[in-house]
The first five atom37 places (N, CA, C, CB, O) and aatype in JSON, in Angstrom:
{
  "aatype": [20, 20, 20, 20, 20, 20, 20, 20, 20, 20, 20, 20, 20, 20, 20, 20, 20, 20, 20, 20, 20, 20, 20, 20, 20, 20, 20, 20, 20, 20, 20, 20, 20, 20, 20, 20, 20, 20, 20, 20, 20, 20, 20, 20, 20, 20, 20, 20, 20, 20, 20, 20, 20, 20, 20, 20, 20, 20, 20, 20, 20, 20, 20, 20, 20, 20, 20, 20, 20, 20, 20, 20, 20, 20, 20, 20, 20, 20, 20, 20, 20, 20, 20, 20, 20, 20, 20, 20, 20, 20, 20, 20, 20, 20, 20, 20, 20, 20, 20, 20, 20, 20, 20, 20, 20, 20, 20, 20, 20, 20, 20, 20, 20, 20, 20, 20, 20, 20, 20, 20, 20, 20, 20, 20, 20, 20, 20, 20, 20, 20, 20, 20, 20, 20, 20, 20, 20, 20, 20, 20, 20],
  "atom_mask": [
    [1, 1, 1, 1, 1],
    [1, 1, 1, 1, 1],
    [1, 1, 1, 1, 1],
    [1, 1, 1, 1, 1],
    [1, 1, 1, 1, 1],
    [1, 1, 1, 1, 1],
    [1, 1, 1, 1, 1],
    [1, 1, 1, 1, 1],
    [1, 1, 1, 1, 1],
    [1, 1, 1, 1, 1],
    [1, 1, 1, 1, 1],
    [1, 1, 1, 1, 1],
    [1, 1, 1, 1, 1],
    [1, 1, 1, 1, 1],
    [1, 1, 1, 1, 1],
    [1, 1, 1, 1, 1],
    [1, 1, 1, 1, 1],
    [1, 1, 1, 1, 1],
    [1, 1, 1, 1, 1],
    [1, 1, 1, 1, 1],
    [1, 1, 1, 1, 1],
    [1, 1, 1, 1, 1],
    [1, 1, 1, 1, 1],
    [1, 1, 1, 1, 1],
    [1, 1, 1, 1, 1],
    [1, 1, 1, 1, 1],
    [1, 1, 1, 1, 1],
    [1, 1, 1, 1, 1],
    [1, 1, 1, 1, 1],
    [1, 1, 1, 1, 1],
    [1, 1, 1, 1, 1],
    [1, 1, 1, 1, 1],
    [1, 1, 1, 1, 1],
    [1, 1, 1, 1, 1],
    [1, 1, 1, 1, 1],
    [1, 1, 1, 1, 1],
    [1, 1, 1, 1, 1],
    [1, 1, 1, 1, 1],
    [1, 1, 1, 1, 1],
    [1, 1, 1, 1, 1],
    [1, 1, 1, 1, 1],
    [1, 1, 1, 1, 1],
    [1, 1, 1, 1, 1],
    [1, 1, 1, 1, 1],
    [1, 1, 1, 1, 1],
    [1, 1, 1, 1, 1],
    [1, 1, 1, 1, 1],
    [1, 1, 1, 1, 1],
    [1, 1, 1, 1, 1],
    [1, 1, 1, 1, 1],
    [1, 1, 1, 1, 1],
    [1, 1, 1, 1, 1],
    [1, 1, 1, 1, 1],
    [1, 1, 1, 1, 1],
    [1, 1, 1, 1, 1],
    [1, 1, 1, 1, 1],
    [1, 1, 1, 1, 1],
    [1, 1, 1, 1, 1],
    [1, 1, 1, 1, 1],
    [1, 1, 1, 1, 1],
    [1, 1, 1, 1, 1],
    [1, 1, 1, 1, 1],
    [1, 1, 1, 1, 1],
    [1, 1, 1, 1, 1],
    [1, 1, 1, 1, 1],
    [1, 1, 1, 1, 1],
    [1, 1, 1, 1, 1],
    [1, 1, 1, 1, 1],
    [1, 1, 1, 1, 1],
    [1, 1, 1, 1, 1],
    [1, 1, 1, 1, 1],
    [1, 1, 1, 1, 1],
    [1, 1, 1, 1, 1],
    [1, 1, 1, 1, 1],
    [1, 1, 1, 1, 1],
    [1, 1, 1, 1, 1],
    [1, 1, 1, 1, 1],
    [1, 1, 1, 1, 1],
    [1, 1, 1, 1, 1],
    [1, 1, 1, 1, 1],
    [1, 1, 1, 1, 1],
    [1, 1, 1, 1, 1],
    [1, 1, 1, 1, 1],
    [1, 1, 1, 1, 1],
    [1, 1, 1, 1, 1],
    [1, 1, 1, 1, 1],
    [1, 1, 1, 1, 1],
    [1, 1, 1, 1, 1],
    [1, 1, 1, 1, 1],
    [1, 1, 1, 1, 1],
    [1, 1, 1, 1, 1],
    [1, 1, 1, 1, 1],
    [1, 1, 1, 1, 1],
    [1, 1, 1, 1, 1],
    [1, 1, 1, 1, 1],
    [1, 1, 1, 1, 1],
    [1, 1, 1, 1, 1],
    [1, 1, 1, 1, 1],
    [1, 1, 1, 1, 1],
    [1, 1, 1, 1, 1],
    [1, 1, 1, 1, 1],
    [1, 1, 1, 1, 1],
    [1, 1, 1, 1, 1],
    [1, 1, 1, 1, 1],
    [1, 1, 1, 1, 1],
    [1, 1, 1, 1, 1],
    [1, 1, 1, 1, 1],
    [1, 1, 1, 1, 1],
    [1, 1, 1, 1, 1],
    [1, 1, 1, 1, 1],
    [1, 1, 1, 1, 1],
    [1, 1, 1, 1, 1],
    [1, 1, 1, 1, 1],
    [1, 1, 1, 1, 1],
    [1, 1, 1, 1, 1],
    [1, 1, 1, 1, 1],
    [1, 1, 1, 1, 1],
    [1, 1, 1, 1, 1],
    [1, 1, 1, 1, 1],
    [1, 1, 1, 1, 1],
    [1, 1, 1, 1, 1],
    [1, 1, 1, 1, 1],
    [1, 1, 1, 1, 1],
    [1, 1, 1, 1, 1],
    [1, 1, 1, 1, 1],
    [1, 1, 1, 1, 1],
    [1, 1, 1, 1, 1],
    [1, 1, 1, 1, 1],
    [1, 1, 1, 1, 1],
    [1, 1, 1, 1, 1],
    [1, 1, 1, 1, 1],
    [1, 1, 1, 1, 1],
    [1, 1, 1, 1, 1],
    [1, 1, 1, 1, 1],
    [1, 1, 1, 1, 1],
    [1, 1, 1, 1, 1],
    [1, 1, 1, 1, 1],
    [1, 1, 1, 1, 1],
    [1, 1, 1, 1, 1],
    [1, 1, 1, 1, 1],
    [1, 1, 1, 1, 1]
  ],
  "atom_positions": [
    [[-42.34, 14.36, -84.25], [-43.26, 13.77, -84.98], [-44.75, 14.82, -84.92], [-43.39, 12.19, -84.34], [-45.42, 15.24, -83.97]],
    [[-44.87, 14.97, -86.22], [-46.12, 15.9, -86.86], [-47.38, 15.62, -86.63], [-46.17, 15.94, -88.24], [-48.21, 16.49, -86.35]],
    [[-47.66, 14.33, -86.73], [-49.22, 13.66, -86.67], [-49.48, 13.18, -85.58], [-49.56, 12.56, -87.55], [-48.63, 13.31, -84.7]],
    [[-50.67, 12.51, -85.28], [-51.16, 11.95, -84.27], [-51.02, 10.39, -84.7], [-52.58, 12.51, -83.96], [-51.23, 10.08, -85.87]],
    [[-50.69, 9.52, -83.84], [-50.39, 8.11, -84.16], [-51.6, 7.46, -84.69], [-49.88, 7.34, -82.95], [-52.74, 7.82, -84.37]],
    [[-51.38, 6.57, -85.45], [-52.58, 5.94, -85.8], [-52.84, 4.45, -84.77], [-52.45, 5.61, -87.49], [-53.81, 3.71, -84.82]],
    [[-51.82, 4.35, -83.99], [-51.93, 3.25, -83.33], [-50.7, 3.48, -82.54], [-52.06, 1.97, -84.15], [-49.67, 3.9, -83.07]],
    [[-50.83, 3.11, -80.85], [-49.8, 2.87, -80.24], [-49.84, 1.81, -79.02], [-49.39, 4.06, -79.9], [-50.81, 1.84, -78.25]],
    [[-48.86, 0.91, -78.83], [-48.8, 0.0, -78.04], [-47.65, -0.23, -77.31], [-49.12, -0.89, -78.6], [-46.56, 0.11, -77.78]],
    [[-47.76, -0.9, -75.99], [-46.68, -1.2, -75.24], [-45.64, -2.59, -76.18], [-47.41, -1.67, -73.62], [-46.02, -3.66, -76.65]],
    [[-44.23, -1.95, -76.15], [-43.36, -3.12, -76.71], [-42.0, -2.69, -76.53], [-43.62, -3.49, -78.28], [-41.66, -1.55, -76.85]],
    [[-41.17, -3.56, -76.01], [-39.75, -3.53, -75.99], [-39.19, -3.66, -77.28], [-39.24, -4.52, -75.16], [-39.86, -4.0, -78.25]],
    [[-37.69, -3.35, -77.34], [-36.63, -3.89, -78.41], [-36.03, -5.14, -78.01], [-35.44, -2.9, -78.64], [-35.87, -5.41, -76.82]],
    [[-35.74, -5.83, -78.84], [-34.69, -7.02, -78.51], [-33.5, -6.92, -79.31], [-35.28, -8.45, -78.77], [-33.51, -6.33, -80.39]],
    [[-32.25, -7.59, -78.75], [-30.94, -7.72, -79.67], [-31.29, -9.03, -80.45], [-29.37, -7.87, -78.75], [-32.12, -9.85, -80.06]],
    [[-30.69, -9.11, -81.4], [-30.69, -10.21, -82.28], [-29.13, -10.72, -82.74], [-31.57, -9.76, -83.54], [-28.72, -10.17, -83.76]],
    [[-28.58, -11.31, -82.35], [-27.28, -11.72, -82.89], [-27.29, -13.09, -84.12], [-26.39, -12.14, -81.49], [-26.37, -13.91, -84.19]],
    [[-28.31, -13.12, -84.86], [-28.52, -13.98, -86.01], [-28.93, -15.74, -85.41], [-26.93, -13.88, -86.99], [-29.3, -16.55, -86.26]],
    [[-28.83, -16.15, -84.05], [-29.15, -17.13, -83.57], [-29.95, -16.82, -82.54], [-28.22, -17.82, -83.34], [-30.83, -17.68, -82.44]],
    [[-30.05, -15.93, -81.67], [-30.58, -15.65, -80.38], [-31.28, -14.29, -80.38], [-29.49, -15.7, -79.35], [-30.72, -13.28, -80.81]],
    [[-32.74, -14.31, -79.78], [-33.44, -13.19, -79.75], [-33.49, -12.8, -78.04], [-34.92, -13.47, -80.54], [-33.8, -13.57, -77.13]],
    [[-33.13, -11.55, -77.92], [-32.76, -11.28, -76.38], [-33.45, -9.87, -76.35], [-30.92, -11.25, -75.93], [-33.02, -8.85, -76.88]],
    [[-34.82, -10.06, -75.47], [-35.55, -8.82, -74.95], [-34.67, -7.78, -74.08], [-36.75, -9.32, -74.03], [-34.16, -8.14, -73.02]],
    [[-34.53, -6.61, -74.54], [-34.12, -5.57, -73.6], [-35.13, -4.97, -72.92], [-33.43, -4.58, -74.2], [-36.16, -4.54, -73.43]],
    [[-34.77, -4.92, -71.47], [-35.64, -4.76, -70.42], [-36.58, -3.32, -70.69], [-34.72, -4.74, -69.04], [-37.74, -3.15, -70.31]],
    [[-35.65, -2.28, -71.51], [-36.33, -0.82, -71.41], [-37.82, -0.75, -71.88], [-35.52, 0.24, -72.34], [-38.16, -0.98, -73.04]],
    [[-38.7, -0.37, -70.82], [-40.21, -0.31, -71.24], [-40.47, 0.62, -72.35], [-41.1, 0.12, -70.06], [-39.95, 1.73, -72.17]],
    [[-41.11, 0.5, -73.41], [-41.46, 1.22, -74.57], [-42.66, 1.32, -75.14], [-40.84, 0.87, -75.41], [-43.69, 0.85, -74.68]],
    [[-42.53, 2.08, -76.36], [-44.07, 2.06, -77.27], [-43.34, 1.98, -78.54], [-45.31, 3.61, -77.19], [-42.3, 2.51, -78.93]],
    [[-44.51, 0.87, -79.3], [-44.14, 1.17, -80.88], [-45.58, 2.16, -81.38], [-43.96, -0.62, -81.98], [-46.69, 2.11, -80.84]],
    [[-45.28, 2.79, -82.23], [-46.49, 3.68, -82.72], [-46.35, 3.98, -84.17], [-46.58, 5.08, -81.94], [-45.26, 4.2, -84.7]],
    [[-47.42, 3.98, -84.75], [-47.19, 4.2, -86.37], [-48.16, 5.52, -86.43], [-47.77, 2.69, -87.54], [-49.21, 5.78, -85.84]],
    [[-47.26, 6.35, -87.51], [-48.3, 7.74, -87.91], [-47.9, 8.02, -89.36], [-48.0, 9.35, -86.85], [-46.81, 7.73, -89.86]],
    [[-48.71, 8.5, -89.84], [-48.48, 8.98, -91.48], [-48.41, 10.37, -91.36], [-49.75, 8.59, -92.65], [-49.11, 11.12, -90.67]],
    [[-47.15, 10.71, -92.37], [-46.85, 11.88, -92.58], [-46.72, 11.9, -94.13], [-45.69, 12.27, -91.78], [-46.19, 10.93, -94.68]],
    [[-47.23, 13.08, -94.95], [-46.95, 13.37, -96.45], [-47.09, 11.53, -97.02], [-45.02, 14.31, -96.71], [-46.21, 10.89, -97.6]],
    [[-48.15, 11.16, -96.72], [-48.78, 9.81, -97.23], [-47.88, 8.71, -97.12], [-49.2, 9.87, -98.69], [-48.13, 7.67, -97.73]],
    [[-46.76, 8.84, -96.33], [-45.83, 7.65, -95.89], [-46.13, 7.04, -94.36], [-44.25, 8.21, -95.92], [-46.14, 7.96, -93.54]],
    [[-46.3, 6.14, -93.97], [-46.36, 5.53, -92.92], [-44.91, 5.27, -92.27], [-47.1, 4.41, -93.2], [-44.1, 4.54, -92.84]],
    [[-44.58, 6.06, -90.73], [-43.57, 5.94, -90.01], [-43.64, 4.8, -89.02], [-43.37, 7.09, -89.46], [-44.57, 4.83, -88.21]],
    [[-42.89, 3.92, -88.98], [-42.9, 2.85, -87.65], [-42.07, 3.59, -86.78], [-42.24, 1.18, -87.88], [-41.11, 4.21, -87.24]],
    [[-42.3, 3.6, -85.71], [-41.48, 4.31, -84.42], [-41.45, 3.4, -83.12], [-42.24, 5.79, -83.94], [-42.38, 2.81, -82.58]],
    [[-40.16, 3.45, -82.78], [-40.11, 2.81, -81.48], [-39.49, 3.85, -80.47], [-39.25, 1.43, -81.56], [-38.54, 4.54, -80.84]],
    [[-40.01, 3.97, -79.18], [-39.24, 5.01, -78.07], [-39.47, 4.55, -76.73], [-39.8, 6.61, -78.09], [-40.59, 4.12, -76.45]],
    [[-38.29, 4.57, -75.6], [-38.7, 4.24, -74.43], [-39.62, 5.05, -73.66], [-37.73, 4.06, -73.83], [-39.57, 6.27, -73.86]],
    [[-40.33, 4.67, -72.93], [-41.71, 5.53, -72.56], [-41.22, 6.55, -71.74], [-42.95, 4.69, -71.71], [-41.94, 7.47, -71.35]],
    [[-39.94, 6.44, -71.45], [-39.46, 7.82, -70.37], [-38.9, 9.01, -71.44], [-37.87, 7.31, -69.06], [-38.06, 9.78, -70.97]],
    [[-39.22, 9.17, -72.54], [-38.93, 9.92, -73.65], [-40.4, 10.51, -74.28], [-38.08, 8.98, -74.67], [-41.41, 9.83, -74.1]],
    [[-40.48, 11.58, -74.91], [-41.24, 12.14, -75.4], [-41.95, 11.74, -76.71], [-40.75, 13.06, -75.38], [-41.08, 11.79, -77.57]],
    [[-42.84, 11.45, -77.14], [-43.12, 10.88, -78.75], [-42.22, 11.66, -79.54], [-44.75, 11.1, -79.41], [-41.47, 11.18, -80.38]],
    [[-42.3, 12.78, -79.28], [-41.51, 13.45, -80.7], [-40.2, 13.03, -80.76], [-41.39, 15.11, -80.77], [-39.63, 13.24, -81.83]],
    [[-39.55, 12.46, -79.83], [-38.1, 11.88, -79.75], [-38.13, 10.54, -79.9], [-37.37, 12.14, -78.49], [-37.66, 9.99, -78.9]],
    [[-38.52, 9.69, -80.82], [-38.3, 8.33, -81.09], [-37.12, 7.94, -81.4], [-38.98, 7.91, -81.97], [-36.53, 8.47, -82.33]],
    [[-36.51, 6.85, -80.6], [-35.21, 6.2, -80.56], [-35.02, 5.72, -82.26], [-35.24, 4.79, -79.34], [-34.01, 5.87, -82.94]],
    [[-36.22, 5.15, -82.65], [-36.11, 4.33, -83.97], [-37.41, 5.06, -84.85], [-36.31, 2.41, -83.67], [-38.55, 4.98, -84.4]],
    [[-37.19, 5.64, -85.89], [-38.28, 5.94, -86.84], [-37.98, 5.73, -88.21], [-38.7, 7.27, -86.72], [-37.19, 6.42, -88.85]],
    [[-38.62, 4.74, -88.67], [-38.48, 4.13, -90.19], [-39.52, 4.55, -90.65], [-38.37, 2.59, -90.46], [-40.63, 4.65, -90.13]],
    [[-38.99, 4.92, -92.16], [-39.94, 5.46, -93.09], [-40.22, 4.57, -94.0], [-39.57, 6.6, -93.7], [-39.36, 4.15, -94.78]],
    [[-41.6, 4.13, -94.02], [-41.86, 2.77, -94.36], [-42.71, 2.65, -95.76], [-42.63, 2.1, -93.13], [-43.9, 2.97, -95.83]],
    [[-41.92, 2.15, -96.89], [-42.51, 2.08, -98.46], [-43.71, 1.06, -98.26], [-41.27, 1.43, -99.77], [-43.46, -0.02, -97.73]],
    [[-44.81, 1.33, -98.61], [-45.75, 0.46, -98.76], [-45.67, -0.99, -99.3], [-46.47, 1.06, -99.39], [-45.42, -1.1, -100.5]],
    [[-45.79, -1.81, -98.78], [-45.79, -3.51, -99.07], [-44.15, -3.79, -99.17], [-46.73, -4.05, -100.81], [-43.81, -4.83, -99.74]],
    [[-43.11, -2.91, -98.64], [-41.8, -3.31, -98.37], [-41.57, -3.83, -96.51], [-40.83, -1.87, -98.88], [-40.46, -4.25, -96.17]],
    [[-42.39, -3.75, -95.76], [-42.36, -4.07, -94.63], [-43.68, -4.76, -93.97], [-41.98, -2.99, -94.09], [-44.85, -4.39, -93.97]],
    [[-42.98, -6.07, -93.34], [-44.03, -6.96, -92.59], [-43.82, -6.91, -91.37], [-44.1, -8.33, -92.9], [-42.73, -6.54, -90.96]],
    [[-44.86, -7.29, -90.49], [-44.86, -7.48, -88.96], [-45.28, -8.55, -88.62], [-45.55, -6.65, -88.23], [-46.5, -8.57, -88.8]],
    [[-44.85, -9.6, -88.16], [-45.36, -10.86, -87.94], [-44.9, -11.52, -86.57], [-45.0, -11.69, -89.08], [-43.7, -11.35, -86.33]],
    [[-45.44, -12.04, -85.89], [-45.2, -12.87, -84.98], [-43.79, -13.9, -85.35], [-46.54, -13.58, -84.79], [-43.69, -14.66, -86.31]],
    [[-42.85, -13.66, -84.35], [-41.74, -14.42, -84.64], [-42.06, -15.91, -83.88], [-40.35, -13.6, -84.11], [-42.52, -16.03, -82.75]],
    [[-41.77, -16.82, -84.64], [-41.81, -18.19, -84.36], [-40.75, -19.07, -84.62], [-42.75, -18.66, -84.92], [-40.92, -20.28, -84.78]],
    [[-39.3, -18.31, -84.71], [-38.28, -19.19, -84.7], [-37.8, -19.04, -86.13], [-38.68, -20.63, -84.25], [-38.5, -18.61, -87.05]],
    [[-36.54, -19.43, -86.21], [-35.81, -19.09, -87.37], [-36.1, -20.16, -88.59], [-34.28, -19.04, -86.98], [-35.81, -19.96, -89.77]],
    [[-36.79, -21.44, -88.01], [-37.36, -22.32, -89.13], [-38.91, -22.73, -89.07], [-36.54, -23.64, -89.15], [-39.23, -23.89, -89.28]],
    [[-39.62, -22.0, -88.85], [-40.97, -22.29, -88.79], [-41.9, -21.66, -88.67], [-41.2, -22.85, -88.18], [-41.72, -20.57, -88.14]],
    [[-43.26, -22.02, -89.09], [-44.4, -21.28, -88.95], [-45.16, -22.25, -87.87], [-45.17, -20.98, -90.42], [-44.87, -23.44, -87.77]],
    [[-46.22, -21.57, -87.04], [-47.33, -22.4, -86.39], [-48.62, -21.79, -86.59], [-47.13, -22.57, -84.89], [-48.72, -20.61, -86.96]],
    [[-49.62, -22.52, -86.38], [-50.96, -22.62, -86.61], [-51.49, -21.03, -86.09], [-51.63, -24.01, -85.75], [-50.64, -20.65, -85.28]],
    [[-52.18, -20.34, -86.19], [-52.34, -19.17, -85.66], [-53.39, -19.47, -84.32], [-52.88, -18.15, -86.83], [-53.62, -18.56, -83.52]],
    [[-53.85, -20.51, -84.19], [-54.6, -20.9, -83.04], [-53.71, -21.24, -82.09], [-55.53, -21.97, -83.24], [-54.15, -21.11, -80.95]],
    [[-52.44, -21.67, -82.18], [-51.75, -22.15, -80.92], [-50.3, -20.99, -81.31], [-51.4, -24.28, -80.87], [-49.23, -21.49, -80.98]],
    [[-50.22, -19.92, -81.78], [-49.12, -19.54, -82.03], [-48.2, -19.39, -80.69], [-49.32, -18.42, -82.77], [-48.78, -18.93, -79.71]],
    [[-47.26, -19.63, -80.59], [-46.29, -19.56, -79.56], [-44.86, -19.3, -79.9], [-46.34, -20.72, -78.89], [-44.19, -19.97, -80.68]],
    [[-44.43, -18.21, -79.21], [-42.82, -17.85, -79.46], [-41.99, -18.71, -78.9], [-42.35, -16.53, -78.93], [-42.23, -19.26, -77.83]],
    [[-40.79, -18.92, -79.7], [-39.81, -19.78, -79.35], [-39.09, -19.46, -77.91], [-38.86, -19.76, -80.48], [-38.37, -20.26, -77.31]],
    [[-39.37, -18.28, -77.53], [-38.67, -17.52, -76.42], [-39.51, -17.74, -75.44], [-38.4, -16.04, -76.61], [-40.39, -18.6, -75.5]],
    [[-39.3, -16.9, -74.33], [-40.23, -16.78, -73.18], [-41.03, -15.7, -73.14], [-39.6, -16.77, -72.03], [-41.65, -15.44, -72.12]],
    [[-41.1, -14.95, -74.25], [-41.77, -13.82, -74.5], [-42.7, -13.7, -75.84], [-40.78, -12.86, -74.49], [-42.43, -14.39, -76.82]],
    [[-43.71, -12.85, -75.85], [-44.09, -12.54, -77.15], [-43.7, -11.73, -78.14], [-44.96, -12.3, -77.1], [-44.19, -10.6, -78.21]],
    [[-42.74, -12.18, -79.09], [-41.93, -11.43, -80.07], [-42.46, -11.2, -81.39], [-40.72, -12.05, -80.26], [-43.09, -12.14, -81.89]],
    [[-42.32, -10.13, -82.04], [-42.8, -9.82, -83.32], [-41.39, -9.25, -84.05], [-44.12, -8.71, -83.23], [-40.57, -8.44, -83.63]],
    [[-41.46, -9.99, -85.32], [-40.18, -9.26, -86.28], [-40.76, -8.44, -87.2], [-39.2, -10.3, -87.17], [-41.87, -8.66, -87.68]],
    [[-40.04, -7.45, -87.49], [-40.29, -6.47, -88.55], [-39.29, -6.53, -89.49], [-40.41, -5.14, -88.09], [-38.21, -5.99, -89.24]],
    [[-39.55, -7.25, -90.81], [-39.07, -7.44, -91.8], [-39.01, -6.33, -93.12], [-39.62, -8.49, -91.97], [-39.78, -5.37, -93.08]],
    [[-38.21, -6.47, -94.12], [-38.22, -5.67, -95.16], [-38.25, -6.88, -96.38], [-36.9, -4.59, -95.11], [-37.92, -8.03, -96.12]],
    [[-38.67, -6.49, -97.66], [-38.66, -7.15, -98.53], [-37.56, -6.83, -99.4], [-39.75, -7.15, -98.99], [-37.13, -7.64, -100.21]],
    [[-36.98, -5.37, -99.21], [-36.04, -4.95, -99.8], [-34.59, -4.99, -99.35], [-36.39, -3.94, -99.99], [-33.62, -4.5, -99.92]],
    [[-34.63, -5.59, -98.33], [-33.2, -5.84, -97.5], [-33.37, -7.06, -96.48], [-32.73, -4.38, -96.54], [-34.42, -7.67, -96.26]],
    [[-32.15, -7.27, -95.92], [-32.22, -8.37, -94.85], [-32.41, -7.7, -93.55], [-30.9, -9.28, -94.8], [-32.24, -8.29, -92.48]],
    [[-32.75, -6.55, -93.65], [-32.78, -5.96, -92.02], [-33.91, -6.42, -91.29], [-32.88, -4.33, -91.89], [-35.01, -6.53, -91.84]],
    [[-33.69, -6.72, -89.95], [-34.74, -6.95, -89.03], [-34.92, -6.33, -88.11], [-34.77, -7.89, -88.6], [-34.07, -5.45, -87.99]],
    [[-35.73, -6.34, -87.29], [-35.95, -5.46, -86.15], [-37.01, -6.26, -85.1], [-36.56, -3.95, -86.7], [-38.2, -6.33, -85.4]],
    [[-36.62, -6.71, -84.19], [-37.44, -7.67, -83.07], [-37.94, -6.88, -82.14], [-36.6, -8.77, -82.27], [-37.24, -5.92, -81.8]],
    [[-39.29, -7.07, -81.5], [-39.76, -6.18, -80.64], [-40.84, -7.35, -79.84], [-40.44, -4.71, -81.47], [-41.53, -8.23, -80.36]],
    [[-40.69, -6.94, -78.26], [-41.33, -8.18, -77.17], [-42.63, -7.22, -76.82], [-40.14, -8.72, -75.44], [-42.62, -6.01, -76.64]],
    [[-43.62, -8.04, -76.8], [-44.93, -7.3, -76.24], [-44.69, -7.29, -74.7], [-46.48, -8.14, -76.65], [-44.14, -8.22, -74.1]],
    [[-45.2, -6.09, -74.09], [-45.24, -5.5, -72.93], [-46.44, -5.37, -72.1], [-44.8, -4.45, -73.13], [-46.5, -5.18, -70.88]],
    [[-47.42, -5.51, -72.99], [-48.61, -5.97, -72.1], [-48.84, -7.06, -71.37], [-49.53, -6.04, -72.68], [-48.56, -8.14, -71.88]],
    [[-49.31, -7.04, -70.24], [-49.63, -8.24, -69.44], [-50.24, -9.58, -70.3], [-50.71, -7.74, -68.34], [-51.36, -9.63, -70.83]],
    [[-49.35, -10.49, -70.3], [-49.83, -11.89, -71.06], [-51.27, -12.37, -70.68], [-48.8, -13.17, -70.65], [-51.88, -12.29, -69.61]],
    [[-51.57, -12.8, -71.67], [-53.41, -13.35, -71.44], [-52.78, -14.86, -71.08], [-54.88, -13.32, -73.32], [-53.62, -15.53, -70.48]],
    [[-51.62, -15.49, -71.27], [-51.56, -16.88, -70.69], [-50.24, -17.1, -70.01], [-51.77, -17.97, -71.79], [-49.27, -16.36, -70.19]],
    [[-50.24, -18.11, -69.27], [-49.19, -18.36, -68.46], [-47.91, -18.51, -69.32], [-49.48, -19.55, -67.62], [-46.93, -18.0, -68.78]],
    [[-47.65, -19.13, -70.63], [-46.77, -19.57, -71.33], [-46.48, -18.2, -72.27], [-47.23, -20.92, -72.0], [-46.93, -17.08, -72.07]],
    [[-45.57, -18.65, -73.35], [-45.37, -17.72, -74.37], [-46.29, -17.33, -75.55], [-44.37, -18.09, -74.86], [-45.98, -16.46, -76.37]],
    [[-47.55, -18.09, -75.59], [-48.42, -17.89, -76.69], [-49.02, -16.48, -76.83], [-49.47, -18.86, -76.61], [-49.41, -15.8, -75.88]],
    [[-49.04, -16.1, -78.22], [-49.39, -14.94, -78.48], [-51.05, -14.77, -78.49], [-48.71, -14.63, -79.71], [-51.75, -15.4, -79.28]],
    [[-51.52, -13.97, -77.64], [-52.99, -13.8, -77.54], [-53.74, -13.52, -78.55], [-53.31, -12.95, -76.78], [-53.08, -13.27, -79.56]],
    [[-54.85, -13.46, -78.69], [-55.59, -12.86, -79.61], [-55.5, -11.39, -79.97], [-56.74, -13.12, -79.28], [-55.62, -10.82, -81.06]],
    [[-55.25, -10.91, -78.73], [-55.31, -9.5, -78.79], [-53.82, -9.06, -79.49], [-55.6, -8.85, -77.21], [-53.87, -8.09, -80.23]],
    [[-52.41, -9.76, -79.29], [-51.55, -9.52, -79.58], [-51.52, -9.78, -81.25], [-50.81, -10.08, -78.71], [-51.19, -8.87, -82.01]],
    [[-51.84, -10.92, -81.67], [-51.98, -11.16, -83.02], [-52.91, -10.11, -83.65], [-52.48, -12.53, -83.24], [-52.61, -9.7, -84.77]],
    [[-53.92, -9.66, -83.09], [-54.57, -8.64, -83.94], [-53.8, -7.26, -84.02], [-55.99, -8.4, -83.4], [-53.69, -6.64, -85.08]],
    [[-53.28, -6.81, -82.78], [-52.41, -5.95, -82.93], [-51.16, -6.0, -84.18], [-51.97, -5.96, -81.68], [-50.73, -5.04, -84.81]],
    [[-50.8, -7.23, -84.29], [-49.66, -7.49, -85.3], [-50.25, -7.39, -86.71], [-48.99, -8.98, -85.1], [-49.6, -6.91, -87.64]],
    [[-51.53, -7.86, -86.83], [-52.41, -8.21, -87.98], [-52.72, -6.4, -88.74], [-54.11, -9.21, -87.21], [-52.68, -6.01, -89.91]],
    [[-53.02, -5.71, -87.5], [-53.11, -4.11, -87.89], [-51.68, -3.38, -88.28], [-53.76, -3.25, -86.53], [-51.61, -2.44, -89.08]],
    [[-50.69, -3.87, -87.68], [-49.71, -3.49, -88.06], [-49.1, -3.63, -89.51], [-49.12, -3.89, -87.27], [-48.66, -2.78, -90.29]],
    [[-49.2, -4.82, -89.6], [-48.86, -5.19, -90.83], [-49.74, -4.78, -92.12], [-48.77, -6.5, -90.71], [-49.31, -4.55, -93.25]],
    [[-51.11, -4.73, -91.68], [-51.79, -4.11, -92.64], [-51.47, -2.81, -93.09], [-52.92, -4.11, -92.31], [-51.5, -2.47, -94.27]],
    [[-51.08, -1.84, -91.82], [-50.92, -0.5, -92.1], [-49.6, -0.24, -92.86], [-50.98, 0.27, -90.83], [-49.45, 0.86, -93.41]],
    [[-48.53, -1.28, -92.94], [-47.31, -1.52, -93.78], [-47.52, -1.77, -94.67], [-46.51, -2.26, -93.56], [-46.6, -1.45, -95.41]],
    [[-48.59, -2.41, -95.37], [-48.42, -2.86, -96.68], [-49.3, -2.05, -97.39], [-48.65, -4.29, -96.89], [-49.54, -2.26, -98.58]],
    [[-49.81, -1.13, -96.75], [-50.62, 0.32, -97.42], [-51.63, 0.36, -97.42], [-50.55, 0.73, -98.63], [-52.2, 1.26, -98.04]],
    [[-52.39, -0.68, -96.67], [-53.96, -0.95, -96.94], [-54.63, 0.25, -95.74], [-54.49, -2.96, -96.54], [-53.95, 0.62, -94.78]],
    [[-56.01, 0.73, -95.98], [-56.35, 1.8, -95.14], [-57.14, 0.83, -94.28], [-57.13, 3.14, -95.82], [-57.88, -0.02, -94.77]],
    [[-56.93, 1.04, -92.69], [-57.41, 0.35, -91.91], [-58.2, 1.35, -90.99], [-56.44, -0.47, -91.37], [-57.76, 2.45, -90.68]],
    [[-59.3, 0.9, -90.63], [-60.01, 1.99, -89.54], [-59.4, 1.41, -88.11], [-62.01, 1.94, -89.55], [-60.14, 0.54, -87.67]],
    [[-58.46, 1.62, -87.42], [-57.93, 1.36, -86.27], [-58.82, 1.13, -85.12], [-57.11, 2.3, -86.03], [-58.79, 0.09, -84.47]],
    [[-59.61, 2.09, -84.88], [-60.45, 2.18, -83.66], [-61.68, 1.15, -83.96], [-60.98, 3.81, -83.37], [-62.29, 0.69, -82.99]],
    [[-62.0, 0.84, -85.09], [-62.95, -0.25, -85.24], [-62.36, -1.53, -85.21], [-63.68, -0.15, -86.43], [-63.04, -2.46, -84.77]],
    [[-61.37, -1.71, -85.55], [-60.21, -3.17, -85.39], [-60.23, -3.24, -84.02], [-58.39, -3.03, -85.98], [-59.57, -4.1, -83.43]]
  ]
}
C-alpha cells in the first residue's frame, strides 16, 4: 500500500454459498485508499500489516456499491434497517459482474439485536460514495 487510507474500520469477511451468509471469526479491517486516481478496497486480518492486504480490489468509479445486506429478497427502511443474520453485514456488489463480497461489522453493536446503527449506516454510505467516485471529506463525515 503506497498511500494513507482514506477510511479504516473493523470488519470481518463472510462466506456465502448462494443461500446463506456466514461470518468468518477472523478479526480484520476494511480500508480504502487512492493510488493513481483509482480507489482500492482492501481487507486484511488485524494480525497482518496494512501493506499486506488479503483482498485488494481496484475499483472502477461507479462499478461497485457497498450496502447493508438485508437478505436475498428485500430492502428495509433506513430507520429500522436490520440484517437477516445475527450480525451487521454489508455486501460489496459490482455492476459489471455478479461478484459479491460480504463483510460483517466488528465494532461493538449499538443495539442488542442485528439492527444497523447510525454509525454503521454512515460508514456504509461513505464507502459507497467513495466507490462511486464522489469526493468525500471523510473526516467531516
